[in-house]
C-alpha positions, 0 to 999 in steps of 0.5 A: 502555521500551515493552515493559512497558506492558501492557493496563492502560497501554494502556487508560489511554492510550485513555481519556486520548486519548478524553477529550482529543479526544472521540469525534467527533474520533477517529472522523474521524481514524480515517476519515482514517487508513483513507482514507490506507491505502486510497490507499497500497495503491492506489499500491503496486498501481499501482506494481507494475503499472507495473513489470510493464508496463515489464518487458513492454515491455523484453522482448527478442525473441530470435527468430532472424531466419530465423524472423521472415522465415518468419512474415512470409511 
């Protein structure tokens, strides 16, 4: 159904939305969308950092006991 909208259909939809909501409302809406995208990206980056930190904390120390004792001495 949405495969055959084409450029004229998209332009018509854009004009109808502009008439219904007005330029000010659309610009504020787009500003909110931009803030949402920024917050989403920040959350994804923080999630990746938390996973990397958790992996670093969970890393096993496989150094043999003899070498650990040598390092302490």
